[in-house]
C-alpha positions in Angstrom: 0.1 0.0 -0.1 2.7 2.4 1.0 5.0 1.8 -2.0 2.9 3.2 -4.7 1.8 5.8 -2.5 5.2 7.1 -1.6 6.4 6.8 -5.2 3.6 8.7 -6.7 3.6 11.7 -4.1 7.5 11.7 -4.4 7.3 12.2 -8.0 4.6 15.2 -7.7 6.9 16.8 -5.2 10.1 16.7 -7.5 8.0 17.7 -10.5 7.5 21.2 -9.2 10.8 21.6 -7.7 10.1 20.6 -4.1 12.2 18.3 -1.9 11.1 15.0 -0.3 12.3 15.7 3.1 11.3 12.4 4.9 9.0 9.7 5.1 7.7 8.9 8.7 5.5 5.8 8.4 2.6 6.8 6.3 3.4 10.5 6.4 5.2 12.5 3.7 7.0 15.8 4.4 8.2 17.9 1.6 10.0 21.3 1.6 9.9 24.1 -0.9 12.8 26.5 -0.9 15.4 23.9 0.2 18.2 23.6 -1.0 17.2 26.2 -3.6 14.9 29.3 -2.9 12.3 30.5 -5.4 10.1 33.4 -5.4 7.1 31.2 -6.0 7.6 28.6 -3.4 4.4 29.0 -1.5 2.6 28.6 -5.0 4.5 25.6 -5.7 3.6 23.9 -2.4 -0.2 24.5 -3.1 -0.1 23.3 -6.5 1.7 20.3 -5.5 -0.9 19.7 -2.8 -3.5 19.7 -5.5 -1.8 17.5 -7.6 -1.5 15.0 -4.8 -5.3 14.9 -4.3 -5.6 14.1 -8.1 -2.6 11.5 -7.8 -4.5 9.8 -4.9 -7.7 9.5 -7.1 -5.8 8.2 -10.1 -3.8 5.5 -7.7 -7.2 4.6 -6.3 -8.6 4.1 -9.8 -5.9 2.1 -10.9 -5.7 0.1 -7.8 -9.2 -0.1 -6.2 -8.1 -2.2 -3.3 -5.9 0.6 -1.9 -8.9 3.0 -1.1 -6.6 5.8 -0.1 -7.5 9.2 1.3 -5.2 11.9 2.6 -5.0 15.0 4.6 -2.5 17.9 3.6 -1.3 20.8 5.7 0.9 23.6 4.3 2.9 26.2 6.3 5.1 29.0 5.2 8.0 30.7 7.3 11.4 30.4 8.3 13.3 27.3 9.2 16.6 25.8 10.2 18.3 23.8 7.5 21.1 21.5 8.4 23.0 19.8 5.6 24.6 16.3 6.7 28.5 16.5 6.1 29.4 14.6 2.9 25.7 14.2 1.8 23.0 15.9 -0.1 20.5 15.1 2.5 19.0 18.1 4.5 17.3 18.3 7.9 14.6 21.0 8.2 13.3 21.9 11.6 11.4 24.7 13.2 8.0 26.1 14.1 7.0 26.2 10.4 7.5 22.4 10.1 5.6 21.7 13.4 2.8 23.9 12.5 2.5 22.3 9.1 2.3 18.8 11.0 -0.5 20.1 13.1 -2.4 21.6 10.2 -2.3 18.4 8.3 -3.9 16.9 11.5 -6.8 19.2 11.4 -7.4 19.1 7.6 -10.5 17.5 6.2 -10.2 14.0 4.6 -8.9 14.6 0.9 -8.5 18.3 1.8 -5.8 20.9 1.7 -5.4 23.4 4.6 -2.8 26.3 4.7 -1.6 28.9 7.3 -1.9 32.5 7.1 1.5 33.1 5.6 0.6 30.8 2.8 -2.8 32.0 2.3 -1.4 35.8 2.0 1.3 34.8 -0.4 -1.1 32.8 -2.7 -4.5 34.2 -2.2 -4.6 35.9 -5.7 -3.8 32.4 -7.4 -6.2 30.2 -5.5 -9.6 29.9 -4.1 -9.8 29.7 -0.3 -12.5 29.0 2.2 -11.7 30.3 5.6 -12.4 27.8 8.3 -12.7 28.4 12.0 -9.4 29.0 13.9 -8.2 25.8 15.5 -6.1 25.2 18.6 -3.1 23.0 18.0 -0.2 21.8 20.3 2.5 24.2 20.7 0.5 27.3 20.1 -1.0 29.6 22.8 -3.6 31.3 20.6 -6.0 29.7 18.0 -4.3 29.2 14.6 -6.2 30.8 11.5 -6.6 28.2 8.7 -8.0 28.3 5.0 -9.1 25.3 2.9 -7.8 25.4 -0.5 -11.0 25.0 -3.1 -9.1 25.1 -6.1 -6.8 27.1 -8.4 -7.9 30.2 -9.9 -5.6 30.0 -12.9 -3.2 27.4 -14.5 0.4 27.7 -13.8 2.1 30.6 -15.7 -1.3 32.6 -16.0 -1.5 35.5 -13.8 -5.0 36.4 -12.4 -5.8 40.0 -13.6 -6.2 42.1 -11.0 -6.4 46.1 -11.0 -3.4 47.6 -9.2 -4.3 49.6 -6.2 -1.6 52.2 -6.5 -0.6 54.5 -9.6 2.6 53.6 -11.4 5.6 55.9 -10.4 9.1 56.3 -12.0 8.4 54.0 -15.2 7.5 56.7 -17.6 10.5 56.3 -19.7 10.1 52.6 -19.9 6.3 52.9 -20.6 7.1 55.3 -23.5 9.8 53.0 -25.0 7.1 50.1 -25.0 4.5 52.5 -26.7 6.9 53.2 -29.4 7.8 49.7 -30.1 4.1 49.0 -30.3 3.4 52.0 -32.8 6.4 50.6 -34.9 5.0 47.2 -35.1 1.4 48.5 -36.3 2.9 51.2 -38.8 5.7 48.9 -40.3 3.9 45.6 -40.0 7.1 44.0 -38.5 7.9 42.2 -35.3 9.4 44.2 -32.5 11.3 42.5 -29.7 11.8 44.3 -26.2 13.7 42.6 -23.4 13.0 43.9 -19.8 15.5 42.9 -17.2 15.3 43.4 -13.5 15.5 41.8 -9.9 12.3 40.1 -8.7 9.9 42.5 -7.3 11.2 45.8 -9.2 7.9 45.9 -11.1 8.5 43.9 -14.5 5.0 42.4 -14.3 3.4 45.8 -13.3 5.2 47.6 -16.2 3.5 45.1 -18.6 0.1 45.4 -17.1 0.4 49.3 -17.6 1.5 48.7 -21.2 -1.5 46.3 -21.7 -3.8 49.1 -20.5 -2.2 51.7 -23.0 -2.8 49.2 -25.8 -6.4 48.7 -24.7 -7.0 52.5 -24.8 -5.9 52.6 -28.6 -8.8 53.0 -31.1 -7.9 49.9 -33.1 -8.8 46.4 -32.0 -5.9 44.6 -30.7 -5.6 40.9 -30.0 -3.3 40.6 -26.8 -2.1 37.1 -26.2 0.7 36.4 -23.4 2.7 33.3 -22.5 5.2 33.0 -19.6 7.9 30.5 -18.9 7.6 28.2 -15.8 10.3 28.1 -13.3 9.7 24.4 -12.8 9.0 21.1 -14.6 10.4 19.7 -17.8 10.2 20.3 -21.6 9.4 24.1 -21.0 11.2 25.5 -24.1 8.0 26.2 -26.0 5.8 26.6 -23.1 5.0 30.3 -23.5 4.1 29.8 -27.3 2.0 27.0 -26.3 0.0 29.3 -23.8 -0.2 31.9 -26.5 -1.8 29.3 -29.0 -4.3 28.3 -26.3 -5.5 31.6 -25.6 -5.9 32.5 -29.2 -7.9 29.0 -29.9 -9.7 29.4 -26.8 -8.6 26.0 -25.6 -9.2 25.6 -21.8 -7.7 23.2 -19.3 -11.1 21.4 -18.7 -11.2 20.7 -22.6 -10.6 17.3 -23.6 -8.6 16.2 -26.8 -11.6 16.2 -28.9 -12.8 19.6 -27.7 -9.2 20.8 -28.0 -8.7 19.6 -31.6 -12.0 21.3 -32.7 -11.2 24.6 -31.4 -7.5 24.5 -32.9 -9.1 23.4 -36.3 -11.4 26.3 -36.1 -8.6 28.7 -35.1 -6.3 27.5 -37.8 -9.1 27.5 -40.5 -9.7 31.3 -39.7 -6.1 32.2 -40.9 -5.2 29.7 -43.5 -7.4 29.0 -46.5 -5.5 26.3 -48.2 -6.3 22.8 -47.2 -2.7 21.7 -47.2 -1.5 24.9 -45.2 -4.1 24.2 -42.6 -2.9 20.5 -41.9 0.6 21.8 -41.9 0.0 24.1 -39.3 -2.3 21.9 -37.2 0.4 19.3 -37.2 2.9 21.6 -35.9 0.6 23.4 -33.3 -1.0 20.5 -31.9 2.1 19.1 -29.8 2.5 22.8 -28.2 -1.2 22.7 -26.7 -0.9 19.1 -25.7 -2.9 17.5 -28.4 -0.2 15.2 -29.7 3.2 14.0 -28.8 6.0 15.5 -31.0 8.5 13.1 -32.5 11.3 14.9 -31.0 11.2 16.5 -27.6 13.1 19.7 -27.1 15.6 20.0 -24.4 14.1 21.3 -21.2 14.8 25.0 -20.5 13.7 26.3 -17.2 14.0 29.8 -15.7 14.5 30.3 -12.1 14.2 33.2 -9.7 15.2 33.5 -6.0 13.8 34.8 -2.8 13.9 34.2 0.9 11.4 32.1 2.7 10.1 28.5 2.1 7.0 26.5 2.6 6.6 23.0 4.4 3.8 20.6 3.4 2.8 17.4 5.0 0.6 14.7 3.7 -0.7 11.7 5.4 -3.2 9.3 4.1 -6.1 7.8 6.0 -7.4 4.5 5.0 -11.2 4.1 5.4 
């Protein structure tokens, strides 16, 4: 029973860049931000937890005799990380780990519960239901908790939110983007702009402000976006795939048949010749997950850095 459970959850942890810290009987402890820190470690932990629920359902479907169910708790904060001499193994201890374990104990069956720090870091990306604060061992006051109801967007897609403050000090950069936009329209030529900066300096905000400038133009503009993931494999063409999905209207909930129909309609709108349509569909289908390319490109992953980390505990309960 434990062998397929440990193997499957371990693969889900490493798939999003987490570290399987330890197995304690039927409990699985994963850490995000150890040994490498990323700016989206809290998001990775929550997405990993949701994938764990899907993995348990798939395990039960493949092996009905297992009848597994899990409780998952996630907490974010500082921890003490000890590297064993001459080994790559880590030991992670601290209040963040203990609290994650307590949250796992109070989580509903087949549910994910997060602490306040995790909720604050990820609330634009996930739907949460606030639960009644709970008393846990080691805490003098009740601990506020939230249950993860689901993701508001798929990985690499930001949830559109109106900034609460005006943009200050980026007029020159915004004007430079506007100039490239006008050149693309007037000259019918592709324009490439690279914006470099440390995490948190406002690259995403600048792009949102530029999108508002484009939306204010009199002409109708089709705006499509794609972003590289900082975790996973075969990511070279991920941004292009996101752009194609947006153009064709392909949703994550669409099956292969629905996705293929939407791609066919989108390609047909721009390509009149039958042979050209087939040529385009054969090359675009792998990018949106509708077919397997004969040659997989070498994986290219971007990575950002930030302090902090998250700890996730999962424990199965057998009915």
